N, C-alpha and C positions, 0 to 999 in steps of 0.2 A: 492240193493240199500237202506239206513237206514228206516227202522222204523220211527224211530226219527226223521226221521230232513222233512222236505218242498220239494218236488221233481218238477222241472222245466224244461221244455224242449225249449232249444232254436233253433228256424229253420228260418236260415238264410244262405244263398250260399253263405257268404261271407266267407271263411276259419280265418278270423282272428276276425273276429268278432265274431266269434265260438268263437274261443282258449280263447282270453280274457274275453269274459262272463263266458266260464266253469268255467275260473282257480278264476276267481272274485269271480265269486260267491258261489263257493264251498269254499273259503276261509271266506267266511260269512255264515255261518252254512245249506248253500244248499246242497242238492243232483241234481248234475245239467246231460242230458243226451242232445249231440244235435244232429242236423237235418239238411241237405239242403235243402230239399223242402218237396213239398208234401207226396211223397211216402216214403220217409224215413222216417215221421214223424208219417204218420197209421201205420209202421211197428212198431214204438215204442208204440202208443196206442195201439197196439194187447200187450201188454205187461203188461201196466202198462196206467191208466188213472194223468197224471200231476194235484200238486195243482193249477200250472200259466203256462202259456205258455206264451213266449216270440217274437214274430211273425212277421219277414220281409215283406215287404208290397211288393216293387219292388222283386222278382226274377222268371229268367228263367223258362219257362210251367206253372207252376200251382200259381199265384198270392197269399199273404197275404189275400186278400179279399177275393181269392172263399175259401181258405185253414177258414178263420173265417167264410164265413157265411154257409159254410156244417156240420162246427160244431154248429153249436149253435143252430140246431136241437135235434141234440145229448142227450143222458140222460147223465145223468152227464158232463158234458162238463164243462173244465175247465177257468177261465177269463182268459183275453187274453189281453197283453200290446201291442202293432202294433209298429213298428219300420222303422222310411222310410226315406229318405233321401232328399225325401220334405215334404218341410212344411208349405204348403200351407195352408189354410182356410179350403177349399175344402176338402182335403186331408182326416185329419181330422175328419170334420167330417162323412165322408165314410167308415170311419174306425170302429167310434164309434158305425154309422146305422150299420152293420153288426154287431155289438158284437164286439167288443174291450170295452177292462175296461176303456183303459187309452192311451196316443197316446203318443210318444218320438220322434220327430225328431230327424234325425244325422246331425252331429260327438253330440253323447252327454258323457258327464260323467259316469261313471258308480256307481259313487253315488248316482247319478238324479234319478236311473234306480231302483239301491235299493230303493227308498225312496219310490218310487212308488208300486212297487210290494210289500211292508214290506204294504203297504196305503192301496191298493187295494187287498188285505188278510184281512185285520183285520174289510176290510167293505164285505166278501165272506162269506164262509160259517164255523159256530162255530167250526170247526176241524180246519178250513186254521189258522182263528183269535188265533185258540187256540196256534197254532204253530209259526206265528209271534212271534218276540222279543216284548217284553215291550216297549214304549217310551222311547226312552234314550232324558233326556235333563242337557244341561249343561250351570250353573246360575255363572254370573260374577254382581256386582254390582248389578242393581236394573233392570237389564234385563234376560231372559231365554228367551235360543235359544234351538226349541226341533230339532232334529235332524231328527226324522225321519216325522214329519209334516210339517217340512222343515220351518218354523214359527221361530220370533225374537219377542218380546214383552216385554212391559217395563209397569208393572201392570198389568192392563186392557186394555192398550191398547195395539194395534199389531202393529209393525212397517213392512212398506211395503217393501221387496226389492227383486231383480231381479232375478235370478238364478244363478248365474255369481255370485254376491253379493255373495249369501247366501253360494255357493261352500267357497266362497274363508274364509271367514270365521269360517264356519265350520271347515277348515285348520288351523286356526290362533289358535281357541278356542281348539285344542284337541291335539295341539303343544305350550302349554303354557310355558313364561318365557324360551324359543329357539330364539334364531334371526333366521331367514329365509330369505336365500339370494331367490331374485328373479328369476332367473335361477330356482328354486326349486319349487317355488308355480308354474311356468310356465307349467312345467311339470309336478305340480300337478293338473293342468286346462287344459290339453291339452283339454279334451274334449269343450272347449270355449277358448281357445288361441289359435288362428290359425296365430300367427304371430309371430315370438319367438324374432324380433327387438323392436317388438313396447313398450310402456309403459305402456299396459295397466292396469298390475298389479296398480302402481301408480293409473292412476284416479279413477282405482275400491275403494282400500283403501283410497282415497281421500272423494269417496260417501260416505262410510260406516263412515269413521270421523265423515260427518257432521251427520248421523243420530244417532251415539251414545256418540260421544265426544258431553259435553256441552261445551269443547273452542276445535274448531275442530286444532286451529292452534299451539298449545300448548295441543297433545291427552293425556291421563291417561292409555286407554285402548293398543290401536294399535300405537305401538310407534315404530319410525326411528331409527334403527342402522347405524351411515353411515357407507358405505365402502363396511355393508353383508346386510341388509334389513331391516326387519320388525320384531321385537319383539311384540308377545301377554302378553298385562299383568292383570291377569284374575283381582286383588287387583286393579285394579286402580294405581300403584304405581307413584306416581308422581317424 
């Protein structure tokens, strides 16, 4: 483990989730170790205490709630982001009550988990906050898109976006002046888009246009490239 990188433990009984998050978070500058359950996590904790724990709620044997409860009273216990296929409010509330710092329902976009991790670390210990990357922001026209806080503002006014709308806008602004196909966008949003044959990309683009375009019927920023997909023009080209 590197002394310069924040250390994250991912605890999930699904090997696919473990592999996905290990590779993705490592690519974002974190040291990552994985465990398939409570016993394997305890073995990791004997070696080092992580800066943050990503913990699945529903696992065979000891579940995530039990693990969170027993870690809560432990000295130097790390912050916890809990994952679960259950999305009901009661599951989220119980998870937070037993010590989780945040809660994310499956399926999720890894980018959203990354934003949650950085937010939790920023409000955690000074050492963890220092290790987290500074907030990144992209400006276009009168707008500022804060990629870490997952917020869009126009001057002092914050513009409300759904999680899916934000994720699509994030992809567009980080790939400017390029025609992006609907299929490619769907692949990038696979944590949100469940039906590859639907037109939800078009619906979400239309919603974004209503929020950032002065004339949604004649967009300046999110332009349609006929036969290809969409292009984001940060300078508001006409």
